[in-house]
C-alpha positions in Angstrom: 65.6 91.5 -4.6 66.6 87.9 -4.6 64.3 85.3 -6.3 62.7 83.0 -3.7 62.0 79.4 -4.5 59.5 77.0 -2.8 60.3 73.4 -1.7 60.1 72.2 -5.3 62.5 74.8 -6.6 59.9 76.9 -8.3 60.0 80.7 -8.0 56.9 82.7 -7.1 56.6 84.0 -10.6 57.0 80.5 -12.0 54.3 79.2 -9.6 51.9 81.9 -10.6 52.5 81.1 -14.3 52.1 77.4 -13.5 48.7 78.1 -11.8 47.5 80.1 -14.7 48.6 77.5 -17.2 47.0 74.7 -15.2 43.8 76.6 -15.0 43.8 77.2 -18.7 44.3 73.5 -19.4 41.6 72.3 -17.1 39.0 74.8 -18.2 35.6 73.1 -18.1 37.1 69.7 -17.3 38.1 70.8 -13.7 34.6 70.8 -12.2 32.0 70.2 -14.8 29.2 69.8 -12.3 29.9 73.2 -10.7 30.8 75.0 -13.9 27.2 75.6 -15.0 26.2 77.9 -12.1 28.0 80.6 -10.2 29.7 79.5 -7.0 30.4 81.4 -3.8 33.9 80.7 -2.5 35.3 81.9 0.9 38.8 83.0 0.3 41.0 80.8 2.5 38.1 78.6 3.4 37.8 78.2 7.2 41.0 80.2 7.6 39.6 83.3 6.0 41.8 86.2 5.0 44.7 86.3 7.5 48.4 86.6 7.8 50.5 83.4 7.7 48.3 81.5 5.1 49.5 80.9 1.6 46.8 82.2 -0.7 48.6 81.3 -4.0 48.5 77.7 -2.9 44.9 78.1 -1.8 43.9 79.4 -5.2 45.7 76.6 -7.0 44.0 74.0 -4.8 40.5 75.5 -5.1 40.5 76.4 -8.8 39.5 76.7 -11.4 37.3 79.7 -10.9 34.5 80.7 -13.4 32.9 83.9 -14.6 30.3 85.2 -12.1 31.7 83.2 -9.2 31.8 85.2 -6.0 34.8 85.4 -3.7 34.0 86.2 -0.1 36.7 87.8 2.0 36.3 87.3 5.7 38.6 88.9 8.3 38.4 90.5 11.7 38.1 94.2 12.1 41.2 95.7 13.6 41.3 95.9 17.4 43.9 95.9 20.1 44.8 92.2 19.5 44.5 91.9 15.7 46.5 93.4 12.8 44.3 95.1 10.2 43.8 93.6 6.8 42.4 95.0 3.5 42.0 93.8 0.0 43.4 95.5 -3.1 43.0 94.6 -6.7 46.4 95.2 -8.4 46.4 96.4 -12.1 48.9 93.9 -13.6 51.2 91.0 -13.1 54.3 93.1 -12.3 52.5 95.2 -9.7 51.4 91.8 -8.2 54.9 90.4 -8.1 56.3 93.6 -6.5 53.3 94.2 -4.3 53.2 97.7 -5.8 50.0 99.4 -4.6 50.5 102.7 -6.3 47.9 102.0 -9.0 45.9 99.4 -7.1 42.2 99.8 -6.3 41.0 99.1 -2.7 38.0 96.7 -2.9 37.8 96.0 0.8 38.9 98.3 3.7 40.0 97.2 7.2 36.4 96.7 8.4 34.8 95.3 5.3 35.7 91.7 6.1 33.9 91.5 9.4 30.7 89.5 10.0 29.7 87.8 6.7 32.6 89.4 4.9 32.4 91.2 1.6 31.8 89.8 -1.8 33.7 90.3 -5.0 32.2 89.0 -8.2 34.5 87.7 -10.9 32.5 89.3 -13.7 35.2 89.7 -16.5 37.4 87.2 -18.3 40.7 88.6 -17.1 43.3 87.9 -14.4 42.4 89.3 -11.0 45.4 90.1 -8.8 44.4 90.3 -5.1 46.6 91.5 -2.2 46.5 92.7 1.4 47.4 96.4 1.3 47.7 97.5 4.9 50.9 99.2 5.9 52.0 99.7 2.3 51.5 96.0 1.5 53.5 94.4 4.3 51.6 91.2 4.2 51.7 91.0 0.5 55.5 91.6 0.5 55.9 88.8 3.0 54.7 86.7 0.1 51.5 85.2 1.5 48.6 87.5 1.4 48.2 87.6 -2.3 46.8 85.5 -5.1 45.7 85.5 -8.7 42.6 84.0 -10.4 41.7 83.8 -14.0 38.0 83.0 -14.3 36.9 80.8 -17.2 33.7 81.1 -19.2 31.0 78.7 -18.0 30.6 75.4 -19.6 27.2 74.6 -21.2 25.9 71.2 -21.6 
């Protein structure tokens, strides 16, 4: 598989590492006023969880994330005019890069994102690798419907 590069000449793997490093560097400095209480963040903002939106960019622009923040995934239930979506938590970086769902855990099925969506709490200090898993990860493999977050401990003060 050929390595793909964005407009700046950075590969996807490089961009993911850059996002992680930037998040580590900003820590509590990123949003000190919001770091003391858990936030609820809608994944994709007004776009929700849909095909054709770059969630790696979204995570970079909306981070850093903190422990006990809640991610809300909103997407339409499948019907005759929409493609189904789901949310999987991948076990590691390499599974994330390859969109390998064999050891992934489904955290939101095709109907879970309807209405108010479903909530996922970032309750551990670890990287979380999210991806759409429908049709064996087609949307993930297209390179858009996946992202990683590394929540930071809350700042006190």
